[in-house]
ZAZALUM-144671 format. One record per residue: x, y, z of N, C-alpha, C, CB in turn; residue in one letter. Coordinates in steps of 0.001 Angstrom, whole numbers, plus 500000, padded with zeros to 6 digits. Glycine has a CB too. Example, Ala and Ser with C-alpha at 12.3 -4.5 7.8 and 13.67 -1.06 7.14 Angstrom:
513190494310507800512300495500507800513200496700507800511308495527509046a 512850497750507080513670498940507140512900500030507870514084499402505725s 
This chain:
903798207748112645904532206434112361903852205759111361904663205514113549m 904387205060110426903701204289109412903807202806109720904267204592108030k 902744202023109890902859200627110189903495199936109315901749200038110360s 904404198933109497905035197948108731903897197074108094906034197119109615s 902943196902108811901894195944108237901357196489107151900800195588109132f 901309197811106954900757198445105645901825198222104549900442200093105816d 903034198060104842904067197742103684904015196374103234905522197994104103i 903933195365104012903932193857103708902817193269104130905009193120104287i 901967192736103164900902191964103577900626190838102516899698192859103808n 901384189895102513901435189048101408901057187468102128903040189199100625v 900657186660101088900327185336101714901463184626102111899573184476100840k 901270183771103107902429183075103666902836181979102628902089182438105119s 904142181789102590904687180633101693905640179940102642905481181150100249i 905723180117104025906613179380104958905855177962105104906820180217106470n 906658176917104624906290175578104841906917174797106087906614174893103635d 907636175664106844908566175047107845907971174915109422909905175969107847k 907007176002109620906556176151110762905072176469110960907297177000111259v 904334176116112176903268176309112376903014177029113778902726175188112152e 901819177607113918901557178426115352900597177526116089900823180068115173i 900938177082117430899869176384118254900310176659119521899671174837118029k 899407176043120465899569176474121846900969175991122509898349175915122670k 901738176749123071903070176377123519903087175302124620903775177597124010s 904002174255124530903923173246125543904819173731126693904356171828124992k 905560174593126610906563175024127664906228176240128353907888175221127095y 905469177181127751905039178340128555903869178164129309904836179452127770i 903881178586130569902794178235131692901511179046131342903331178657133295k 901630180136130668900451180749130327899461180017129545900742181833129700d 898406179644129767897372178952128978897010179581127621896144178870129789n 897252180741127490896980181496126238898107181696125192896529182804126620l 899212181290125878900368181492124919900543180468123819901632181517125678c 900840181041122809901097180248121470902679180377121143900135180914120136e 902950179342120438904383179360120100904553178923118596905207178383121087g 905757178853118113906040178534116749906764177203116911906896179673115973m 906170176193115987906921175030116204907187174608114623906079173872117187f 908115173728114564908554172999113327907698172052112787909720172343113522a 907477172250111385906638170980110869907203170162110071905510171261110188i 908582170386109845909351169519109257910813169867109954909230169650107651k 911676169116109512913228169238110083913729170443109407914288167877109718d 914471171175110322915101172406109808916553172290110095914502173708110446i 917484172584109147918888172541109249919438173818109768919477172218107968k 920546173537110781921240174808111120921456175783110176922410174578111589k 921275177054110277921585178138109444920375178464108491922859177817108664g 919338177626108533918254178188107580917510179304108103917249177161107216e 917043180327107416916097181318107781914778180731108052915991182329106756p 913986181081109217912874180651109443911690181764109128912950180165110762i 911990182812109991910895183984109917911501185149110329909616183784110810t 910605186288110216911242187613110241910422188163111603911003188585108682i 911004188965112437910381189500113447909814190864113014911271189559114572y 908782190921112586908075192057111639907258193091112579906924191306110478f 907430194179112246906470195194113153906799196611112744906738195060114878g 906253197419113427906510199018113344907907199242113964905312199964114230d 908557200119113165909907200472113386909789201802114335910712200715111929i 910446201759115599910386202767116508911804203328116745909745202277117748l 911867204632117131913005205076117707912964205041119119913295206298117284d 914150205623119850914003205483121116913170206327122081915072205480121453s 912780207344121360911821208439121969910391207607121892911804210063120979e 910092207239120677908877206349120443908635205238121520909028205649119067e 909779204649121591909750203531122640909532204068123900911000202718122706l 910077204796124567909864205426125715908314205959125762910920206527125840i 907785206633124770906528207121124854905472206074125070906273207857123718g 905685204866124141904874203558124331904848203129125840905530202336123440k 906099202853126296906307202464127469905736203047128459907356202438127659y 905907204500128566905130205364129538903542205059129407905441206980129223n 902965204959128163901422204785128128901122203586128672900787204839126765n 901907202528128305901315201203128487902583200227128655900318200785127183n 903052199938129837904191199019130115903881197499129363904358198871131854i 902739197203129075902477195832128529902791195720127115901065195431128714s 903174196875126511903569196910125129905026196256124917903536198409124639v 905821196164125934907100195840125941907285194383125615907658196201127171m 905966193427125408906066192126125385906261192010123569904641191346126212k 906164193009122978906202192993121571907466193620121138905023193672120979y 908413194085121822909493194895121476910620194364121309909682195763122237i 911350194234120244912748193614119988913491194594119454912801192407119065r 914896194491119686915807195342119004916044195112117645916961195322119590k 916124195919116826916596195497115334918147196161115201915416196210113994g 918371196308113891919884196740113601920377197860114390920089197159112148y 919641198995114072919800200161114884918467201013115051920901201010114271d 917599200007115424916057200562115504915497199610116569915096200461113938f 914166199873116608913413198910117801912227198525116920912864199783119452i 911851197301117045910585196793116383909624196372117330910830195662115468v 908427196859117085907230196753117922906424195618117013906375198335118147d 906313194378117422905855193417116568904326193078116873906762192211116683g 903653193931117732902266193663117976901387193945116720901797194499119159s 901745194553115742900790194653114586900961193372113757901066195979113674c 901939192581114038902068191339113125900975190417113594903563190584113214a 900206190465114651899180189673114971897990189934113975898830189899116397y 897870190892113197896964191153112289897045190346110976897032192474112068k 898249189595111025898496188560109860898684187125110318899785188941109044t 898435186321109394898823184880109768899926184320108814897524183910109697r 900780185626108376901861185187107496902757184615108166902456186129106765n 903158183398108081904309182819109092905658183401108711904448181124109028l 905994183875107384907104184639107081907322185727108098906972185180105752n 906229186323108675906356187654109469906237187492110830905361188653109104l 905902186160111283905477186068112540906430185659113814904489185224112412l 907747186131113736908702185976114748908225186361116123909852186726114408g 907047187084116237906483187612117532905908186202118177905210188896117279v 905773185117117679905290183915118185906361183229118887904726183089117151y 907546183405118565908713182750118932908903183185120492909963183162117929v 908943181958121383908998182487122761910493182296123146907948181702123804n 910724182712124371912092182579125077912120181395126029912441183892125907d 913084180791126040913064179556126697912984179648128490914421178816126161i 913518180769128831913587181136130180913307182655130294914947180748130763l 913188183115131636913103184211131879913620184538133276911931184515131608k 914288185649133477914903185720134721913917186014135912915949186742134638p 914122185494137009913170185582138240913116187059138897913684184506139401k 914360187702138748914522188909139221915318189871138613914877188797140287s 915594190962138925916782191969138264917958191624139110916457193766138361d 918236190632140028919471190490140875920569190013139711919246189289142238s 921662190471140203922749190056139134922958188404139006924252190762139593l 922763187697139919922725186105139913921583185730138747922241185425141592k 920436186267139105919179185930137972919628186307136651917713186800138230d 920070187516136424920447188005134949921419187280134384920920189385134853l 922624186858135162923740186142134544923149184631134308925140186186135550l 922213184003135058921700182525135009920986182748133642920611181953136404n 920065183906133439919164184080132144920351184129131064918084185615132140y 921315184756131107922131185162129983922853183725129381923287186357130525h 922910182905130363923528181503129858922418180785129094924066180494131150k 921161181019129204920132180307128603920197180365127160918894180758129050s 920916181548126618920865181674125341921495180525124450921414182862125110r 922262179566125154923076178560124466922087177320124403924534178233125278l 920919177383124873920101176217124644918934176795123649919515175561126121i 918697177795123332917847178179122360918000177645120949917899179471122340c 917234177421120197917478176739118887917349177809117725916408175509118670n 916922179046118099916873180012116977918056181234117488915119180658116765i 918521181808116602919311182941116919918815184196115883920945182520116755e 919220185300116211918582186641115544919826187193114809917906187861116738v 919350187305113372920404187880112677919649189289112175921007186830111435k 920628190436112620920054191611112402920362192239111057920404192428113427e 919401192699110478919578193414109223919032194742109175919022192699108173t 919181195581107977918787196833108089917382196918107844919508197646107280s 916625195858107658915245195918107503914644195442108725914786195174106351d 914411194115108955913862193544110116914798192430110628912460193026109832f 914688191815112046915468190879112603915050189573111874915316190858114136p 916146188707111411915534187468111016915951186324111943915893187147109580i 914853185515112223915130184442112975915718183086112078913813184164113739y 916946182443112511917696181559111663917705180445112872919291182191111011i 917843179248112239917931178175112915919515178045113499917438177041112000a 919778177943114613921061178110115449921746176622115621920677178803117009r 920791175640115473921097174360115300920235173398114589921305173939116400k 920293172302114283919362171378113650918001171417114573920051169831113545d 916895171473114010915688171517114668914914170332114096914982172882114497i 914374169514114866913486168260114456912117168657114264913487167104115533k 911265168125113480909979168329113379909436168004114703909403167596112298r 908319169012115034907537169036116260908140169749117493907260167671116624g 909450170292117191909941170925118320909643172409118268911375170664118456q 909573173028119564908974174529119639910360175028119529908002175091121127e 910119176366118756911302177338118527911345178299119624911202178132117164l 912581178448120072912938179278121194914033180337120666913497178351122426f 913962181602121126914906182499120855915218183378122221914421183335119643v 916546183793122338916885184348123572916536186000123420918504183990123915h 915469186485124223915162187816123865916085188781124423913854188143124248y 917042188619125319917878189463125803917410190157127064918181190314124828g 918498190543127955918297190970129194917377192241129234919588191185129795i 917760193175128253916927194297128153915619194049128287917087194927127047h 915077193309127226913632192710127180912896192584128480913666191325126602y 913585191657129296913061191338130549913195192264131510913547190264130999w 914178193201131627914174194312132682912996195102132245915578195242132756l 912745195312131032911489196341130681910219195624131095911360196749128972l 910182194384130896909061193703131356908849193933132784909167192317131080e 909965193909133723909844193753135009909529195371135552911208192986135589m 909397196246134668909068197577134978910302198705135089908331197480136267g 911458198056134744912663198909134812912670199870133491914040197945134894i 912541201236133925912424202218132969913460202208131912912408203431133590p 913288202476130530914289202304129547915648203111129928913699202772128175p 915392204214130542916482205241130941917531204452131922915763206631131767q 917036203507132729917982202898133607918668201645133166917350202636134793k 918425201272131810919169200096131262920629200141131225918763199853129949l 921244201422131066922535201504130921923363201133132403922781202937130355k 922756201465133327923224201153134625923174199519134777922310201939135735s 922262198807134162922408197478134231923399196866133230921154196928134097y 923679197559132327924729197049131396926046197250131982924678197723130036d 926268198439132670927585198479133375927797197632134470927845199713133837n 926625197236135080926992196009136343927199194691135829925751195764137472k 926652194181134561927024193130133885928181193038132947926072192834133321l 928575194291132496929696194208131490930860193305131776930247195518131299k 931373193508133050932553192602133587932223191140133430932861192873135156k 931118190655133651930670189334133757930210188833132310929519189262134824y 929951189456131406929542189134130103930490189184129142928578189873129718l 931837189672129213932773189933128340933732188771128038933423191033128787s 
């Protein structure tokens, strides 16, 4: 597997955001991405950059170390492991610092449906491309606001220790409520 970090390692030209300690995430070590100027709805902000994985590579990484899931995001038709992005401070590539505003408390149907609704209060949305997911302002963002994106139910289920092979059964349970 070739690291995406080897492909793109350029100086940052992003003047919209900065990385600093999150005001909302309870973990003392958690950093977040903040607007340093007003950002208009529809403006691209950063890329969720990392190593491109297929399903087998994801399962292999998951089986070796479940904590890798905190860096995993779904791409267009691939999976992105954003952990290598920490090797750069290029703000154009650091979508890995954009936090989710909420996480489900459990894998119960009620908690997952409640989490699904939180996507509406996030100020960033994901535009999938054939390269890497791009984070775009979902609404106008004021200077100083922390940026939030909805990670998706699969992300949190994997974080809870639900094996990748069981995600489809959750999709089937949620299908009638999310359509």
